[in-house]
C-alpha positions in Angstrom: -78.4 -16.2 -43.7 -75.8 -18.9 -42.9 -73.1 -16.9 -44.7 -74.0 -13.7 -42.7 -73.8 -15.7 -39.5 -70.3 -17.0 -40.4 -69.1 -13.5 -41.1 -70.5 -12.3 -37.8 -68.8 -15.2 -36.0 -65.5 -14.5 -37.8 -65.7 -10.8 -36.9 -66.5 -11.7 -33.3 -63.6 -14.2 -33.2 -61.3 -11.6 -34.7 -62.3 -9.0 -32.1 -61.6 -11.5 -29.3 -58.2 -12.4 -30.8 -57.3 -8.6 -31.1 -58.3 -8.0 -27.5 -56.1 -10.9 -26.4 -53.3 -9.6 -28.6 -53.6 -6.1 -27.1 -53.5 -7.6 -23.6 -50.4 -9.5 -24.4 -48.8 -6.4 -25.9 -49.6 -4.4 -22.8 -48.1 -7.2 -20.6 -45.0 -7.3 -22.8 -44.5 -3.5 -22.6 -44.7 -3.8 -18.8 -42.2 -6.5 -18.7 -39.8 -4.6 -21.0 -40.1 -1.5 -18.7 -39.3 -3.7 -15.7 -36.3 -5.2 -17.5 -35.1 -1.7 -18.4 -35.4 -0.5 -14.8 -33.6 -3.6 -13.5 -30.8 -3.1 -16.1 -30.4 0.6 -15.0 -30.3 -0.5 -11.3 -27.7 -3.1 -12.1 -25.6 -0.6 -13.9 -25.7 1.8 -10.9 -24.9 -1.0 -8.5 -21.9 -2.1 -10.6 -20.7 1.6 -10.7 -21.1 1.9 -7.0 -19.2 -1.4 -6.4 -16.3 -0.2 -8.6 -16.1 3.1 -6.7 -16.1 1.2 -3.4 -13.3 -1.1 -4.6 -11.3 1.9 -5.6 -11.8 3.4 -2.1 -10.7 0.1 -0.5 -7.5 0.1 -2.6 -6.8 3.7 -1.6 -7.3 2.9 2.1 -5.1 -0.2 1.8 -2.4 2.0 0.3 -2.7 4.5 3.1 -2.5 1.8 5.7 0.6 0.3 4.0 2.2 3.7 3.9 1.5 4.4 7.6 2.9 1.0 8.5 6.1 1.7 6.5 6.4 5.2 8.1 5.9 3.7 11.5 8.5 1.1 11.0 10.9 3.7 9.6 10.3 5.9 12.6 10.9 3.0 15.0 14.2 2.2 13.2 15.3 5.8 13.4 14.5 6.0 17.1 16.4 2.7 17.7 19.4 4.0 15.7 19.4 7.3 17.6 19.2 5.3 20.9 22.1 3.2 19.8 24.1 6.3 18.8 23.3 7.9 22.2 24.4 4.7 24.0 27.7 4.8 22.2 28.2 8.4 23.4 28.8 8.2 27.1 28.2 11.9 27.8 24.8 11.9 26.2 23.8 8.4 27.4 21.8 9.4 30.5 20.2 12.5 28.9 19.1 10.5 25.9 17.9 7.5 27.9 15.8 9.9 30.1 14.4 11.6 27.0 13.7 8.3 25.4 11.8 7.0 28.4 9.7 10.2 28.7 8.8 10.3 25.1 8.2 6.6 24.5 4.5 7.2 24.6 4.9 9.7 21.7 6.4 7.0 19.5 4.0 4.2 20.4 1.8 2.8 17.7 -1.7 4.3 17.5 -4.5 2.0 18.3 -6.8 1.2 15.4 -10.4 0.7 16.1 
């Protein structure tokens, strides 16, 4: 009977170990799923960040181009003004036009 009792104890112990192993497997599967979800979220965030960096570069390029265009326009107006000053007949007409249209050439206010 002692041998039968040992076998019963071993079977009972084996069942307990298998239950613990199954619980650990279930826990490990849950952790692996969470890791996969976190990796997917990280990948999406990196992709979004790269897209935003590209948009920032595009906007910086547009601002730079607008600044250059504004400076070129101001230089052109200044050159035209100087040319009109050198021409006595057109001096007063151009000066009047320049004063009236100066608000047209002013820099836009950025908010």
